[in-house]
N, C-alpha and C positions, 0 to 999 in steps of 0.2 A: 204176219211177219213180212210177207212180200211187199205190202203197203208201207210198212214202217222203213224198209230198206230204200224204197223209192223216195220217201220223205227225207231220209237221211242224205241220199244223193242230191236231192234238191237243196238242202241245207249247204252241202259242200259247194255246189255250183254258185249259190248266191253269195257265200262268203269266201269264194276263191281270192278275191282281191286282197282281203284281210289275212288269210293264212299264208298266201305267197310272201306278203310283206313280213309277216312273222318268221317264217321259214328262212328268208333271206337274212334278216337281222340274226336270227339264231345261228346260222351258218357262219356269219362273219365274227360273231362273238365266240363261237366254238373254235375257230381257227386260232384266234388270238390267245385262247386259254388251253390249248392243246397239252401243254406240259402238265396241267392240273386237271385233266380230264375226269378223273373218278368222281369227284364230288361237286365241283362247280358245274360241270356240263349237265349233270342230273338236275341240279336246282333250276338252272336257267331254262332248259328245254321244257321241263314240266311246269314251270311258271308261265311260260308262253302258251302251253296247251290249256292251261287253266284260264288264261285270258281269253283265248279263242272261243271257249264254251259260251260266252255271253253274246257273241255276234249273231247267231240265228235268232236269238230272242230280241235283239236289237232291231233286226230287219223284220221280224215278225210283227213288232210293235209298230215300226215306222210305215211299213207297207200294207197294214192291216191285214195280215196273212190269215187271221182267223175267218174272215169272210171267204177267202180262197179255199181254205180247208173245207168250209161248209159246201162249197160248190163241187169239189171233187169228191165229196162224200167219204171222207176218212174219219174214223172214230177217234175220240179223245185219247183212248188208250194207245192208238197207233202212233198218235202224235207224241205222247210221252215216251214211248218206246223208242221212237226214231231219235230223239234227243239223247237218250242213254247209249244207243248204238253208236251215235257220233262220238260220244265221249270215250267209249271203249276203242272205237277206230283210232282216235288221237293217241291214246295210250299205247295201243299195240304198235302204231307206226313209230312213235318216239322210242319205245322200248327196244324195238327190233333195230332201229338206227343206232342206238347207243351201243348195242351188242356188236353190231357190225364195225362201228369206229374202234372199239376196243380190240376186236380181232384183226382189223387192218393195222393197228399200231403194234400189236404184238407180233403178227406173222409177216407183215410187209414192211413196215417202217423200222421194225426190230427195236421198239421202245419196250422197257421192262414194264409190263402190265400184269398186276395180279388178276387174272381172269376170274378166279373164284370170288376174290373181294370186289370186282367190278360188277359181277352179277348180282352179288348181294346189294351193293349200292344202287343199282338199277331197279331191284325189287323194292328197296326203300323209297326211292323216287316215285315208282308206281303206287305204292301204299299212301304216300303223302298226296299225290295227285288225285286218287281215288277218294281220299278223306275229305280234301278241299272241295272236289267236284260234288261229293255226296252233300255237302253243305250249301254250295252254290245253286245247284239245280232246283231243289224245292223252293228257294227264294225267288228265283225267276218265274216259276209257276204260280207262286203265291201273289207276288207284287208286280210282276213284269219286269222289263229290263230298266227302265227309267228310275222307278222307285227302289230298286235293290242294287243298283249298280255300285253304289258307294260301299255297301257291305260286302258284296261279293269280290269287288276289285281289291279291297284290301287283304282278303285272305291269302292269296298267293305270294302277296308282297310280305306279309307277315312270316310266311314260311321261308321265302327267299332270304329275308333279312335276319330272321330268327335263328335259323340254323348256324350260319357263321358267327352271329352274335353270341350265341350260347357258348360255342368253342372259344371264341376270343375273351369273353367275359370269365369263363372258367379258367383260362390260362392266367388272367390277372388276379383273380380271387384265390385260387389254390396254388398258384406258381406253377412254372413250366414242368419242373420235375415230377411233381405230384400228379399233374394232368397227364404226362407221359405215362406214369405208372398205371393210372386208371385206364388209359388207352390200351396199354399192353395186357391188362387184365381182361379188358373187354375183347381184345383180339384173340386171347386164349379161349374165352367162352365161345366167342362166334366159331372159331375153328372147331371146337368140340360139339357144338350144337348146330352146325351148318344147315344140314338137311331139315332140322326141326324149325330153324328160323325161316327158311325159304318156304316150307309148307304153311308156317304161321302167317307169312305175308300174303301167301295166295288166299288164305281162309279170310284174313283181314280184308283183302281187296274185294272178294265176293260178298262179304257181309256188308261193306260200305255201300256197294252199288245196289244190293238187293233191298236194304232198309230204306235208302234214299229213293229208289224207284217207287216202292210202296207208299212212301210218304207223298211224293210228287204226284203220283196217279191219284191218290185220295184228295189231294188239294185241287188238282186240275178239274176233276170230275165234279167237285162241289162248287167251285168258284167260276166256272165258265158255262 
């Protein structure tokens, strides 16, 4: 585990330029959409995080890092583990930042924020992020960055465009009032099953990472 953490830190250092740019862009967009924080901020921040996941693989391919890994004598399992630790790191950092933003809005700025609802939306964002990452990472380990970037890049875009698209499409198809009724029924269900949903999201995130990790480990050990 110690070597995996060192490799994760190495990935962070080598991709510093990219994630600094991403964080800056995310901060600018976040400020512009603060009145709509609950859903839009979730989508944007986790889209950025999913995009960031590809950069260590890009650098690994570009700079022939596999040769460097062989020199420092790290195992393939440690390499795979480091990439998943980095994925978890991004998720925890962004999830924590979103929670802090909502708390600041509620307690400092005095904006009316449904903290229970915000926590649920952040959990949904984490679940979507882990689901997309679970598909992306095995692709990178299987085909490398260049061959899989078209597939992996489109996944967060589909999520980012798809979620608002479903809402807008539903409003046109069903009508605003019927969609509002569905929303109210869902709100009642969520309120009644709040803790169950949170636990379900945590289990979903764990399963996504565990299954994806095992698949990536199997691919990387066989292909390299």
